[in-house]
N, C-alpha and C positions, 0 to 999 in steps of 0.2 A: 273297175280297177284299170287305170291306164296301162297301156301295153308295156311300157318300160318297167313299171312296178310289178306287173304280173310275171314278166320274164325273170326279174331279179328274185321274186318269190320262188319260182320254179327251180332256179339254180340253188337257192338256199335249201330247198327240200330235196334236192337231188334230181332232180330231173332237168226314163226321161220324157222328157216332153219336147216335142218339136217346137223350136223357137224360130218359126218360119221367117225367112227373109221377106222384105217387102216385095210386092209383085214386080216392081221395076227391077229389083235386084235379081229376082229369079229369072226374068227374061234375059237380063244381061249375062247371067251365068250360063244359061242354056244355049245362047247364041255365040258364046265365046269360041274362038278357034281351038279345036281340040289340041291338047298338049300344052296349052298356055296357062292352065290353072293348076294350082297345088292345093290339096286339102290337108289339114292337120288338126290335131287335138291340142287342148290346153289342160293345164293342171286342175282347173275347176270344171272339167268335163264339158267343155263346149267345142263345137266343131266349126272351123273356119275354112274359107277358101280365099286364095289370093292369086294374083298373076305371078308368073315365074320369076319376075324381077322383084317380088316382094310388095308390089303396089296393089291398090284396089282390094283391101282387106274387107271381108264380109263374114258375119256369123250366119250360119245356116241351121244350126241345131244346138240344143242343150241336152244335158244328160247323155252325152255322146263321146265316143273315143274310137280309136283304131280304124280310120276310114280306108276303104279300098274301092277304086273306080271300076265300073263296068267297062268292057272293051270299047263300047261306042262313046264313052265319056258322058253319058246322059244320066246315069244313076250312080249312087254311092251306097255301099253297104257298110255298116258300122255297128259298134256295140252300144246298146241302149238298155238300161234297166236290167242288166245281167243277161240279156239275150241279144240276138242278132236282128237288126232292122234294116230295111231297104227303102231308100228314098229316091224319088225321081226329082231332079233339080227343077225342071220347068214348072211342073204342077204342084210341087212341094208335097206330093203324096207320100205318106209314110206307112209302111206295112211291117209288122213284126213277123219274123220268120221263125223265131224260137222264143219261148217264154218259160221261166223256171222259178221255183221257190228259192229261198236263200241258200239252199244246200248245193246248188249247181250254178256255175258261172261260165258263160260262153264268151270267147275273146278272139282277137286277131283274125277276123274274117278275111278271106282272099278270093276275089272274083276269078273264076276260070276264064280262059281265053275264048271259050265258046259263048260266054255270057249266060249260060243256062245253069251253072252250078257254082256253089260257094263252098270253099273249105274253111274250117274254123277249128279252134281248140275248145274242148269242153273240160272244165276243171270241177269235179265233184268235191264237196267238202270232205277233207281227209282222205281223198282217193287219188288216183293217178290220172294225170292229164292225158287226153287222147285227141287225135285228129278225126274230125267227122266231115262228111260231105252231105250237102243238102241242095235240092233244086231251088231255083229262085221263086218257085211257087210255094215253097215251104214244105214240100213233100219229098219223099224218097230219101229220108235221113238214113245214113249208114256210117258205121265206124270204120275207119281206114287203118289206123295204126296208133300205138301209144306214143305220145310226144306233143310238141307245141310248135307255134310259129310256122304254119304252112305257107309255101310259096309255089305257084305253078310254073312249070316250064312253058316257054312261049307257045308250043304246040298243044298244050293241055294234056299230054299223055302221061306226064310225071309230076311229082311234087317233091320239093326238098323241105325238110323240117328238122327240128331240134329234138333230141332225146338222149338221155344218159350223157350229157355234156358234149355230145357230138352232133354232126350233121349227117342226116340220112337222106337217101333218094329212094322213092318208091313209085311204082306205076299207079295210075289212077284206079286200076282194077284191084289193087292190093298186092300185086305180085312184084317180084324182083327187088325186094328191099336190100339195100347195101349201104355201108358206111361211107361217107365222103371224107370226113376228117377223123383224126386219131383219137380225140378226146383228151389229149394230154393237158389242154387248157379248155375250160368251158366255152362252147360255141353255141350261139343263139341268133335269132332274128335273120335268117337267110333271105336273100332276094335274088331271084334268077334274072339274068340280064335279058333284054329283048332279043338278042341274037342267039341266045341259048348256050353261049360258050363260057360264060363266067357266072359266078355266084358271089355276091357281096354278103358279108355276115359280120356279126359282132363276136369278138373273142375277149375273154377276161384273161389278161396277161400281167403278171406282177401286180395284181390288185387293181388294175385299170381296164375299163371296157373301151375297146377301140374297133374301128372299122377295118376289116380285112377283105381280101379278094382271093378266090380260088377258082381254078379252071373247073368246068363241069365234070371232068374226069377225076377230080380230086388232087391234081398236080398244081405246081406253081403257086403256092400260097404267098401272099404279099400283104404286108401291113400298110394301110393307107393313112391312118391318123396317129399322131404321136404327141399331141399337145396335152397339157395338164387338164384334168377333168374327164368326165365320161363322154363317150361318143356312141350313139345308139341309132336304131331304126333306119338302116340304109334303104333307099328307094331310087330306082333307076328312072331317068328321063326316057320318053318314048323312043328316042333315037339311040339310046345307050351311050351318049356322049357326056352325061352328067350323072352325079349321084347326090341325092338329098340325104341329109342325116340330122339328127338332133344332137346338140353338143353343149357342153359346159365350158367351152373355151373362153367365153366372155365373163365367167364368174360362176356362182353357185347354181344359177338357174339354167334351164335348157332352152336353147334357141334353135331355130331351123337354119341350117347351113347348106351350101351347095359346093361341090368340088368336081374336078375331073376324075375319071376312073383310075388315074395313076396317083391320086392323092394331092395333086397340085391345084393351085387356084382356089383355095378354100375361101368362101365368102359368106358372111352372115346375112340372112334374109329378114329375120324378125328381131325386133328390139323392144317389144312390149314387156311390161312388168309381169312376172310369173313365168311358168314353164310352158313351152310349146314342143310338141313331139309328134310322133306317128305321121311324118310327111308322106304324101302319096301324090304322084304326078298323074295328071289326067292323060289317058292314052290318046293316040292318034289311030283311028280305025283304018 
């Protein structure tokens, strides 16, 4: 299930096969300057990468969604066949970290800044979604909190996530949980800024999903998008000067857009037929 659909499903409830790129493409991807690539998902469950200006589009996987980069920009973790998979770009090596029957679905993985852990949401059939942590070796699985959409703080000591229509912050050891937003409007899909001072997120307000910004202390909320259509999946550039997001500004389908953190300079990056969402900017180590 694509990330945008799973998030909308959670709100309503209250709360693959590697299609390897050609060897030359894999080499190009692995040697690209970090921070220059953007990964994203499509509505037909394919994973693509492109340069930050929208050029040099390449498919790297099928049956895949919700990508998240490793801190060194050399690996991508994503959802595949209801579980979490890890791929190395250069070798195209793919390893399943979690596998489940139809009764369980793992989604929205998020690489920790130390490159050794991954946070993700686990959604049992008919049960309550929860945040789990797992090592990149596939071991040391543990439940952290009830909720969805985990995003790490830059230092890796905390995570922000969505639960009960609000955003919460919790330490990676499971302590110090506290609400960041009030929950008067449903808040989902948080993304912690590289400097640790701000959190971008999605709020449903008056029937529309838009990108908002809040300080890491829960103050100074600001709405960034106001156009007709839904805006989802905020993702920061490595330097914190840009935000990627998926938007229906151009019509009924979702495209990848980029904007400044104050909401200005919104620009469309993808124009292919069908939906594109879950953008993730390659880090600069």
